[in-house]
C-alpha positions, 0 to 999 in steps of 0.5 A, a space after each residue: 536394080 541388081 548391083 554389080 554381080 549381085 546375089 540375093 538371099 530368100 531369107 525364110 522358108 515355109 517352116 521358119 519359126 513362128 515365134 516372131 523373131 525373124 525381123 530381129 534376126 535379119 537386123 542382127 545378121 545384116 552385117 554378116 550377110 553383107 560381109 558374105 557378099 549378099 547384095 539383096 535380101 528377099 523378105 517374106 510377106 510382112 502383113 497380117 494373114 488369115 492365120 495370124 501369128 502362124 501364117 506364112 504370109 500368103 493367106 493375105 488378110 490385111 495388107 495395111 497391118 504389118 504386125 501392129 493391130 490385134 487381128 486374127 488372134 495376134 498383133 505380130 505376124 509370124 515374123 514380128 511387128 511392124 517396127 521390127 520389120 521397118 528396122 530390119 529393112 533399115 539395117 539391111 540398107 545401112 549395110 549396103 543391102 537392098 531389101 525386097 518385099 514379097 507382094 501378094 496381089 492375087 487374093 484375100 482370105 479370112 473375110 470378116 462377114 458373109 455377104 449374099 451374092 449370086 454366082 455360077 459354079 464352075 469346074 475346078 479342072 476347067 474354069 471356063 466350064 459352068 457346072 450349074 446355074 446362077 444361084 444364091 450364095 453366101 460368101 465371106 467377102 466383106 473385109 472390115 478390118 475392125 482391129 485396125 478401125 480405118 487407120 491408114 485406109 478406110 477402104 473395105 472389100 466387098 464381093 463386087 471387088 472379087 470375081 470368084 470364091 471357092 466357098 459358099 457358106 450356104 452350101 459348104 458341102 460343095 467342095 468341087 466348084 469355083 463360084 464366079 460372081 454374076 456379071 463377072 468373068 475370069 481375067 485374061 492374060 493369065 495362065 491357060 492351065 485349067 483353061 483359065 488359071 485366074 482363080 487360085 484361092 480365097 477371094 480372087 481380086 477382080 483387076 477389071 474393077 478400077 477401084 481394085 486397081 486404084 486401091 492396090 496402087 494406093 496401098 503400094 504407095 503407102 507401103 513404100 512410104 512406110 517401109 522404104 523398101 527397095 524392090 519387090 518379089 511378086 507372088 503368083 503372077 500366072 494368076 494375075 493379068 499380065 497387063 496390070 503388073 507394069 501399070 502397078 510398077 510404073 506407079 511405084 517407080 513414079 512414087 519412089 522416083 526411081 526404077 525399083 527392081 521386081 522379080 515375079 514368080 510364074 511357076 511353070 516348067 516351060 520356057 514359052 509361057 515365061 517368054 509370053 509373060 515377059 512380053 506382056 509385062 513389057 520387060 519390066 519384070 524379071 522372072 524366076 528361072 523355074 525350068 533351070 530349077 527342074 533341070 537341077 532336080 532331074 540331074 540330082 535324081 539321075 545321079 550321074 546319068 544326066 547329060 550335064 552339057 544340057 543343064 541350061 537347055 530350055 532355061 530362061 537364063 540361056 534365052 533371056 539372061 538379063 531377066 532371069 533370076 536363077 535359084 536352086 530351091 525355094 519355100 514352094 519346092 522344099 519337101 512336103 510342100 504342094 510344089 515339092 520338087 527337091 534338088 538332092 543335097 549332094 548336087 546342090 553345091 554344083 547347082 549353086 556353083 552354076 548360078 553363083 559363078 557364072 555371069 548370066 542371071 541374077 542368083 538367089 540363095 535359099 535360106 534353108 540351104 545356107 543355114 540348114 533347116 529341120 522340120 516335121 510335117 504331114 506328107 501327101 500320104 497323110 504320114 508324118 515326116 521329119 526333114 533335115 536340110 544340111 547347111 551348104 554355107 561353107 561352099 556358098 560363102 566361097 562361091 559368093 567370094 569368087 563371084 564378087 571378085 572373079 566372075 567378070 570379063 570374057 567367060 569361056 565355056 568348056 561344056 564338052 563332056 556329059 559328066 564334067 563342065 568347066 568355065 573360066 572368067 578372064 577378068 576385066 579392067 576393074 577386076 584383074 583376077 581370073 578364075 577357073 571352075 570345074 565340076 562333075 556329077 560322076 567320078 573325079 575329073 579334070 579339064 585343060 582350060 585357059 585363064 589368060 594368065 601365063 605362069 600363074 599359080 592357082 589354088 582351089 578355094 573350096 579346099 577340095 583339092 590341096 595341091 596348087 596348079 600353075 598355068 603354062 606360058 600360054 595361060 593354060 592348065 589342067 584343073 581338077 575336081 573330085 567326084 560329085 564335086 566342084 572346085 573353084 580355082 583362083 590366082 593364089 596371090 588373090 585369095 584375100 582381096 
């Protein structure tokens, strides 16, 4: 489970280097990450993808190959070798940081041999609508893993372990259909987009098959034994039946003899279906707060025209704070990706203040926002673009420091102006320091707020405001911030805890 006032980092982005260096970088950075205040690191998928050493990890080929076997054109994965991954997990743990593994259960890609089968083509826009009759198909659904040659597991995948594919090798020109195998149905308790969004890509696992469920559990137990991972980020759960995830997690917890933290990605900008998923998954899984991300995006685009009092409206952190993982950006939302939904850079310090300096939710920092990133790729229009993402590390480090030492006790909100928000944290028995936060998406502003500490001097640890502020005999003061900025005021004699 998250540590007290924990904060995680997503330690990769879509365009992270494909030179096999990431696991070594994490090992080297572990002490610095701990010192900064990170208590958990979400690592990318560690197993071999169909793209070999260039695969980001979501095109899963062999989950037992953590960068150990010569498969799909390489031994290592994009991020390194098996031993380097295990070492990175241990380095994080040695520095008091939990390591979370990215688990992709939905699909397999890059099958080794084609198999004959029968299937009914279905419309991609309405997965419950056949657009043809039962027909013979040829599908790459036999996964033999010849490079691994049965080490760790002799299990092989065949067409009957899947319910659908989107490619018929005997008729490759049909790009408009999803082929549902004979005798199969799409799983239930999935997203209702496209009538049923069970199918996402590749060869879609059929969780109605007991052998499939058992194989995923056996693999998960092997993975825990091999890596000693602390928790999970579960990919694309809107495409996986919600009833299976608690079963899988229960088996993992029983095997490790502890309750492992799990957060799932259900990408939808709406609260109702997120709450339905939490209900179906019996509250065993946290969810990323996608609606909050979109609120940040809208506020950043409107550039002062957004009513900041509504920044938490319709969000998971407002409705279910104990199960909300808050974030500003991730690998899917970054520019040039399919789910591109960029939060403009000028607004990101305010967005990070809103997730890191408040007590509700479990915040996740995006690596590309922390270290910065630059990459080139094609846009949806076919043109090539170079994207520069500036580093916000200086301020994020300040926020992490304040979160660790001051974001406790009674939290008083001053959400009384459409452009300017403020709140104070009054501390508790174990954390006597107090804090006042103020931010604005428009011009410079100030708020009269109470800290509970009379006649006490406060300084802005961001450095944006140089002059100190002293509270009156009742513990109130006028706290300021610059335009389009955030200031974090803490007690002057507690800036080096």
